[in-house]
C-alpha positions as CSV (number, residue, x, y, z in Angstrom):
1,M,-2.7,-41.3,-36.6
2,S,-4.8,-38.4,-35.5
3,A,-3.9,-34.9,-36.8
4,I,-2.4,-32.4,-34.4
5,T,-4.8,-29.4,-34.0
6,P,-3.6,-25.8,-33.4
7,E,-5.0,-26.1,-29.9
8,D,-2.6,-28.8,-29.1
9,V,0.3,-26.6,-30.1
10,V,-0.6,-23.6,-28.0
11,V,0.5,-24.0,-24.4
12,D,-1.5,-22.1,-21.9
13,S,0.8,-20.3,-19.5
14,A,-1.8,-20.4,-16.8
15,S,-1.9,-24.2,-17.0
16,I,1.8,-24.4,-16.8
17,A,1.8,-22.2,-13.6
18,A,-0.9,-24.3,-12.1
19,A,0.9,-27.5,-12.8
20,S,4.2,-26.2,-11.3
21,T,2.4,-25.3,-8.0
22,K,0.2,-28.3,-7.9
23,R,2.5,-30.2,-5.6
24,R,2.3,-27.4,-2.9
25,P,-0.1,-24.4,-2.6
26,L,1.6,-21.0,-2.9
27,W,0.5,-19.9,0.5
28,Q,2.2,-23.0,2.1
29,V,5.4,-22.1,0.3
30,A,5.1,-18.5,1.4
31,L,4.5,-19.4,5.1
32,R,7.8,-21.3,5.1
33,N,9.6,-17.9,4.8
34,V,10.4,-16.3,8.1
35,N,10.0,-12.8,6.7
36,V,6.5,-13.4,5.5
37,I,5.5,-14.8,8.9
38,I,7.0,-11.9,10.9
39,G,5.8,-9.1,8.5
40,G,2.4,-10.7,8.1
41,S,1.9,-11.1,11.8
42,I,2.7,-7.5,12.6
43,L,0.5,-6.4,9.7
44,L,-2.4,-8.5,10.9
45,I,-2.1,-6.9,14.3
46,M,-2.3,-3.5,12.7
47,V,-5.4,-4.5,10.6
48,A,-7.1,-5.8,13.8
49,I,-6.3,-2.5,15.5
50,A,-7.9,-0.6,12.6
51,I,-11.0,-2.7,12.6
52,L,-11.4,-2.7,16.4
53,A,-10.5,1.0,16.9
54,P,-14.1,1.9,18.1
55,F,-13.9,-0.7,20.8
56,L,-10.2,-0.3,21.8
57,G,-10.4,3.5,21.9
58,T,-11.2,5.2,25.2
59,V,-12.9,8.3,23.9
60,D,-13.9,10.1,20.7
61,P,-10.6,10.9,18.9
62,T,-12.0,14.3,17.8
63,R,-13.2,15.3,21.3
64,I,-11.6,18.6,22.5
65,D,-11.1,19.1,26.2
66,P,-9.2,22.4,27.0
67,A,-8.9,21.4,30.6
68,A,-6.8,18.3,29.7
69,R,-4.3,19.9,27.3
70,N,-0.8,18.5,27.0
71,K,-1.1,15.8,29.6
72,K,1.7,13.2,29.7
73,P,1.2,9.5,29.3
74,G,-0.3,7.8,32.4
75,T,-1.8,11.0,33.8
76,E,-5.2,10.7,35.5
77,I,-7.6,13.4,34.3
78,T,-11.1,14.4,35.3
79,F,-13.7,14.9,32.5
80,R,-17.4,15.8,32.4
81,L,-20.0,13.3,31.2
82,E,-23.0,14.1,29.1
83,D,-25.3,14.1,32.2
84,G,-23.2,16.7,33.9
85,K,-21.4,14.3,36.3
86,T,-17.6,14.0,36.4
87,A,-15.4,10.9,36.1
88,K,-11.8,10.1,36.0
89,R,-9.7,8.2,33.5
90,T,-6.1,7.6,32.7
91,V,-4.7,8.8,29.4
92,L,-2.5,6.0,28.1
93,M,-0.6,8.1,25.5
94,G,-1.3,11.5,26.9
95,T,-3.2,14.3,25.2
96,D,-2.3,17.0,22.6
97,S,-2.5,20.8,22.7
98,L,-6.3,20.7,22.2
99,G,-6.9,18.1,24.9
100,R,-7.6,15.2,22.5
101,D,-6.7,11.7,23.5
102,V,-3.6,10.6,21.6
103,Y,-4.3,6.9,22.2
104,S,-7.6,7.1,20.5
105,R,-6.3,9.2,17.7
106,V,-3.4,6.8,17.0
107,L,-5.8,3.9,16.8
108,Y,-8.1,5.6,14.4
109,G,-5.1,6.9,12.4
110,T,-4.3,3.2,11.7
111,R,-7.5,3.1,9.6
112,V,-6.5,6.0,7.5
113,S,-2.9,4.9,6.9
114,L,-3.9,1.3,5.9
115,A,-6.7,2.5,3.7
116,V,-4.3,4.8,1.9
117,G,-1.7,2.1,1.5
118,V,-4.1,-0.6,0.2
119,S,-6.0,1.8,-2.1
120,V,-2.9,3.3,-3.6
121,A,-1.4,-0.2,-4.2
122,I,-4.6,-1.5,-5.9
123,C,-5.1,1.6,-8.1
124,A,-1.4,1.9,-9.1
125,I,-1.2,-1.9,-9.9
126,A,-4.4,-1.9,-11.9
127,I,-3.7,1.2,-13.9
128,G,0.0,0.4,-14.5
129,M,-0.8,-3.2,-15.4
130,V,-3.1,-2.3,-18.2
131,I,-0.9,0.5,-19.6
132,G,2.2,-1.8,-19.3
133,L,0.5,-4.6,-21.2
134,V,-0.4,-2.3,-24.0
135,S,3.0,-0.6,-24.1
136,G,4.9,-3.9,-24.1
137,Y,2.7,-5.6,-26.8
138,V,1.6,-2.8,-29.1
139,R,4.9,-1.6,-30.7
140,W,3.6,1.7,-32.2
141,A,2.2,2.8,-28.8
142,D,5.3,1.8,-26.8
143,G,7.3,4.9,-27.7
144,I,4.5,7.4,-26.9
145,I,3.5,5.7,-23.6
146,M,7.1,5.3,-22.3
147,R,8.0,8.9,-23.1
148,V,5.0,10.0,-21.0
149,M,6.1,7.7,-18.2
150,D,9.7,8.9,-18.3
151,G,8.4,12.5,-18.0
152,L,6.4,11.6,-14.9
153,M,9.3,9.7,-13.4
154,A,11.6,12.7,-13.9
155,I,9.6,14.6,-11.3
156,P,10.2,13.6,-7.7
157,G,7.2,11.7,-6.4
158,I,6.6,13.7,-3.3
159,L,6.8,17.0,-5.2
160,L,4.3,15.8,-7.8
161,A,2.0,14.7,-5.0
162,I,2.3,18.1,-3.4
163,A,1.5,19.8,-6.7
164,L,-1.6,17.6,-7.3
165,V,-2.9,18.0,-3.7
166,S,-2.5,21.8,-4.0
167,I,-4.7,21.9,-7.1
168,W,-7.7,20.2,-5.4
169,R,-9.2,20.4,-2.0
170,A,-7.3,18.3,0.6
171,G,-9.0,15.0,1.5
172,L,-8.6,11.3,1.5
173,V,-9.5,10.7,-2.1
174,T,-7.2,13.6,-3.2
175,V,-4.3,12.2,-1.3
176,I,-4.8,8.7,-2.8
177,F,-4.9,10.1,-6.3
178,A,-1.9,12.3,-5.7
179,I,0.2,9.3,-4.5
180,V,-1.1,6.9,-7.2
181,V,0.1,9.1,-10.1
182,P,3.8,9.0,-9.3
183,D,3.7,5.2,-8.7
184,V,2.0,4.3,-12.0
185,P,5.1,4.7,-14.2
186,R,7.1,2.3,-12.0
187,V,4.4,-0.4,-12.5
188,V,4.2,0.3,-16.2
189,R,8.0,-0.2,-16.6
190,L,7.9,-3.5,-14.7
191,V,5.0,-4.9,-16.6
192,R,6.4,-3.7,-19.9
193,S,9.7,-5.5,-19.3
194,I,8.0,-8.7,-18.5
195,V,5.7,-8.5,-21.6
196,L,8.7,-7.8,-23.9
197,T,10.3,-11.0,-22.6
198,V,7.2,-13.2,-22.6
199,R,6.0,-12.2,-26.0
200,E,9.0,-14.0,-27.5
201,E,8.1,-17.3,-25.9
202,P,7.1,-20.2,-28.2
203,Y,3.6,-20.6,-26.7
204,V,2.9,-16.9,-27.3
205,E,4.1,-17.2,-30.9
206,G,2.0,-20.3,-31.3
207,A,-1.1,-18.5,-30.0
208,I,-0.5,-15.6,-32.4
209,S,-0.1,-18.1,-35.3
210,V,-3.5,-19.6,-34.8
211,G,-5.2,-16.2,-34.7
212,T,-5.8,-15.8,-30.9
213,P,-7.5,-12.4,-30.3
214,T,-5.2,-9.8,-28.8
215,W,-7.0,-9.3,-25.6
216,T,-7.3,-13.1,-25.0
217,L,-3.6,-13.4,-25.7
218,L,-2.7,-10.6,-23.2
219,F,-5.0,-11.6,-20.4
220,R,-4.7,-15.4,-20.7
221,H,-1.2,-16.0,-21.8
222,I,0.9,-13.0,-20.9
223,L,-0.8,-11.5,-17.8
224,P,-0.3,-14.6,-15.5
225,N,3.5,-14.1,-15.8
226,T,3.2,-10.6,-14.3
227,I,1.1,-11.6,-11.2
228,A,4.0,-12.7,-8.9
229,P,6.2,-9.6,-9.6
230,L,3.1,-7.3,-9.2
231,I,2.3,-8.8,-5.8
232,V,5.8,-8.0,-4.6
233,Q,5.7,-4.6,-6.1
234,A,2.3,-3.9,-4.5
235,T,3.8,-4.4,-1.0
236,F,6.5,-1.8,-1.6
237,I,4.0,0.6,-3.1
238,A,1.7,0.3,-0.1
239,A,4.6,1.0,2.3
240,A,5.8,4.0,0.3
241,A,2.2,5.3,0.1
242,I,1.8,5.2,3.9
243,L,5.0,7.2,4.3
244,A,3.9,9.7,1.6
245,E,0.5,10.2,3.2
246,A,2.2,10.8,6.6
247,A,4.6,13.3,5.0
248,L,1.7,15.2,3.2
249,S,-0.4,15.3,6.4
250,F,2.6,16.4,8.4
251,L,3.1,19.3,6.0
252,G,-0.6,20.2,6.4
253,I,-1.7,19.5,2.8
254,G,-2.8,15.9,3.2
255,I,-5.6,14.5,5.4
256,P,-7.6,17.3,7.1
257,P,-6.9,17.8,10.9
258,E,-10.4,16.7,11.9
259,I,-9.6,13.2,10.5
260,P,-7.1,11.4,12.8
261,S,-3.9,10.5,10.8
262,W,-0.5,9.6,12.0
263,G,0.9,12.4,9.9
264,N,-1.3,15.2,11.3
265,I,-1.0,13.8,14.8
266,M,2.8,14.3,14.6
267,A,2.3,17.7,13.0
268,E,0.1,18.8,15.9
269,G,2.9,17.9,18.4
270,R,6.0,19.1,16.6
271,T,5.9,22.6,18.1
272,L,6.1,21.2,21.7
273,F,8.2,18.1,20.9
274,R,10.9,18.8,23.4
275,V,8.5,19.2,26.3
276,F,5.8,16.7,25.2
277,P,7.4,14.2,22.9
278,H,4.6,11.7,23.2
279,N,2.6,13.5,20.5
280,I,5.2,12.4,17.9
281,L,6.6,9.3,19.6
282,Y,3.6,7.0,19.6
283,P,2.2,7.7,16.1
284,G,5.8,7.5,14.9
285,I,6.2,4.0,16.4
286,F,3.0,2.8,14.8
287,L,4.1,4.3,11.4
288,A,7.5,2.7,11.6
289,L,6.2,-0.7,12.6
290,T,3.6,-0.8,9.8
291,V,6.0,0.2,7.1
292,L,8.7,-2.1,8.4
293,A,6.2,-5.0,8.5
294,I,5.0,-4.4,4.9
295,N,8.6,-4.2,3.6
296,I,9.7,-7.4,5.5
297,M,6.7,-9.2,4.1
298,G,7.5,-7.9,0.6
299,D,11.0,-9.2,0.9
300,G,9.7,-12.6,1.9
301,L,7.3,-12.7,-0.9
302,R,10.0,-11.7,-3.4
303,D,12.2,-14.6,-2.2
304,T,9.3,-17.0,-2.4
305,L,7.9,-16.0,-5.8
306,D,11.1,-15.3,-7.6
307,P,12.5,-18.6,-9.0
308,K,16.0,-17.2,-9.1
309,M,16.0,-16.3,-5.4
310,S,13.7,-18.9,-3.8
311,K,15.1,-22.2,-2.5
312,K,13.9,-25.5,-3.9
313,V,11.2,-26.9,-1.7
């Protein structure tokens, strides 16, 4: 009879996860969820709009035309070409108080909003995952880290973002950083709770008993258990980040006015909202659809990835 080696005792969590999903790929299971299909389809349309904005847009979104100020949707205007000749075009979503085309600005604003949402989600998940792994596994550091996280969570996220933006010059990077900081504690608490549960599992105790290095233990045996919850959490972080960016830009402390953003487009039109509501209506619709699509897709992914909520397939 051959002796049982320590490697035979240690069960790799990644192998278990792979074996459990071997019968059917995860993407096939996710596509069976109606929420994932609906939310993902709307989100793909928004991504296509962001990529094709230079081709779908009618004019430069930053072009100012004083003669075409505050035109309502569907109005035909006359504009001057570079060679001095004049031509006519129809403004699909009207113009703002500076004569800029709202349609083109809304399309380009899609780029900014999606960039902020994706960047904030990636940064918050990456930073929070590392801190959460350390906090959940290293006992002496847990108390210090969690007290810092509790302190950050005690401050409302939008107020903390406003304070951070006011310290540095307004810009895309500053806005992303200001939104990431309030979201990190939530990710840390999520990862920490999973680590505290998983570290008591027999395969983790077996890995510890055979002298598995700490970082190998964390990233090979414990980290795979956090992937599914973090994917779901990332969708909600992205949706909240898009709303936060719009709020900051609406208040005039987010994306600079020269960069089209749904928030600053609505801020530009708020003074004349009763007379020319299109300045707020169209970017508001795009904002609501994008956030709704991400949240719907997140709900679908949660139902698919959570064993307690998903149906047996």
